[in-house]
C-alpha positions as CSV (number, residue, x, y, z in Angstrom):
1,M,0.1,0.2,-0.3
2,P,1.5,3.3,-1.1
3,A,2.3,6.1,2.0
4,P,0.1,9.2,1.8
5,P,2.2,12.0,0.5
6,I,3.6,14.8,3.2
7,P,2.3,18.1,3.2
8,A,4.6,20.7,2.0
9,A,6.3,22.5,4.9
10,T,5.6,26.1,5.9
11,F,7.4,28.4,7.8
12,A,6.7,31.6,10.0
13,P,8.8,34.6,8.2
14,V,11.7,35.0,10.3
15,E,13.8,37.9,10.9
16,T,17.3,38.0,10.2
17,A,19.8,40.0,11.4
18,P,22.7,42.6,9.1
19,A,24.6,40.0,7.4
20,A,27.9,39.4,9.7
21,G,30.1,41.3,6.6
22,T,28.3,44.6,6.9
23,P,30.7,47.1,9.0
24,K,29.8,49.5,12.0
25,Q,29.0,53.2,11.2
26,T,30.1,54.0,14.7
27,M,33.2,53.2,16.6
28,D,31.8,52.2,20.5
29,S,33.5,50.3,23.4
30,E,32.9,46.9,21.4
31,V,34.8,47.5,18.4
32,F,37.3,48.4,20.6
33,M,37.5,46.0,22.5
34,S,37.3,44.2,19.6
35,L,40.4,45.4,18.4
36,L,42.0,44.8,21.2
37,V,41.6,41.2,21.6
38,S,42.7,41.1,18.1
39,Q,45.8,42.8,19.1
40,L,46.4,40.8,22.2
41,R,45.9,37.8,19.8
42,N,48.6,38.5,17.0
43,Q,51.1,40.1,19.3
44,D,54.5,38.6,18.9
45,P,55.6,36.3,21.9
46,S,58.7,37.4,22.0
47,A,57.8,40.9,22.0
48,P,54.6,41.4,24.3
49,M,52.9,44.5,24.1
50,D,54.4,47.2,26.1
51,T,52.1,48.1,29.4
52,N,52.1,51.4,29.0
53,E,50.5,51.2,25.8
54,M,48.2,49.0,27.0
55,I,47.3,51.0,29.5
56,S,47.3,54.4,27.9
57,Q,44.7,52.1,25.4
58,T,42.5,51.3,28.0
59,T,42.5,54.8,29.5
60,E,41.2,56.4,25.8
61,L,38.5,53.4,25.7
62,A,37.1,54.6,29.6
63,M,37.2,58.2,28.3
64,M,35.4,57.2,24.6
65,E,33.1,55.7,27.0
66,K,32.6,58.5,29.3
67,I,31.9,61.0,26.5
68,T,29.4,59.1,25.0
69,T,27.4,59.1,28.0
70,M,27.9,62.9,28.6
71,T,26.7,63.1,24.5
72,G,23.4,61.8,25.7
73,M,23.3,63.7,29.2
74,S,23.4,66.9,27.0
75,E,21.0,65.8,24.7
76,E,18.7,65.1,27.5
77,N,19.2,68.4,29.1
78,F,18.8,69.8,26.5
79,Y,15.1,68.4,25.4
80,L,14.2,69.2,29.2
81,Q,15.2,73.3,28.9
82,M,13.1,73.1,25.9
83,R,10.3,72.3,28.0
84,S,10.9,74.6,30.5
85,S,11.6,77.1,27.9
86,A,8.3,76.8,26.4
87,A,6.3,76.4,29.8
88,A,7.9,80.3,30.7
89,L,6.1,81.5,27.8
90,L,2.7,81.1,29.8
91,G,0.8,84.6,30.1
92,N,3.4,86.4,28.5
93,E,3.0,87.9,25.1
94,V,5.1,86.2,22.6
95,S,5.6,87.5,18.9
96,Y,7.0,84.9,16.5
97,T,6.9,84.4,12.5
98,G,4.0,82.6,11.1
99,T,4.3,80.0,8.3
100,D,3.0,82.0,6.1
101,G,6.2,84.2,6.9
102,V,4.1,87.1,8.3
103,D,5.0,88.1,12.1
104,A,2.7,88.0,14.5
105,R,2.0,88.3,18.5
106,G,-0.2,87.4,21.2
107,I,-0.6,85.8,24.3
108,A,0.8,82.3,25.0
109,T,-1.9,80.2,26.8
110,A,-1.1,76.7,26.7
111,V,1.9,74.6,25.5
112,S,1.9,70.7,24.1
113,Y,4.6,68.9,24.5
114,S,3.4,65.7,22.2
115,G,6.1,66.2,19.1
116,P,9.9,66.2,19.3
117,V,9.3,70.0,20.0
118,P,7.4,71.6,22.4
119,T,4.4,74.2,20.7
120,V,2.3,77.1,22.5
121,T,-1.0,78.0,21.6
122,I,-0.6,81.7,20.7
123,G,-3.8,83.2,20.1
124,G,-5.4,80.4,19.2
125,R,-2.8,79.3,16.9
126,S,0.0,76.2,17.7
127,V,3.2,77.5,17.0
128,P,6.5,75.7,17.3
129,L,8.8,76.8,20.2
130,D,11.4,77.7,17.4
131,L,9.4,79.9,15.8
132,V,8.8,82.2,18.6
133,S,10.9,85.2,17.9
134,G,10.5,87.0,21.3
135,V,8.2,87.6,24.7
136,G,7.6,90.4,26.8
137,A,5.7,90.8,29.6
138,T,1.7,91.8,29.3
139,S,-0.5,94.8,30.5
140,S,-3.0,93.0,31.6
141,P,-3.6,90.2,33.8
142,A,-2.4,86.6,32.4
143,P,-5.5,84.5,31.8
144,P,-6.1,82.2,34.7
145,A,-4.4,78.9,34.2
146,T,-6.6,75.4,33.6
147,A,-5.9,72.0,34.4
């Protein structure tokens, strides 16, 4: 008696990692350590690496990691400062250049942090913070804050 045919196997698509030969675009601690290990593996046993040179390279790695960390922190500080600056505009008269290129002014009544750049509501228009060109004190009391 013949055996029943076996159905063809189907597989779900599998996400693949980048090819092993794909070069990295940035130098990070992993690349540095890989280079250092390769250097140690391939050194001449009769003339080992100078200890001072090895310490110097290790120090460079530590400095590179600190700089990378500081860069991330400075970006975070920049975004925090943008938010603070936008909030400080509330209740003040603000001048800005509209998307149509016309200069305008009005009282800042609200701030939104929903996008990459905070937006300030001025006279009913939502204006990105980077279009604000000036700020001044209002001559009338600020409108009450709403929750």
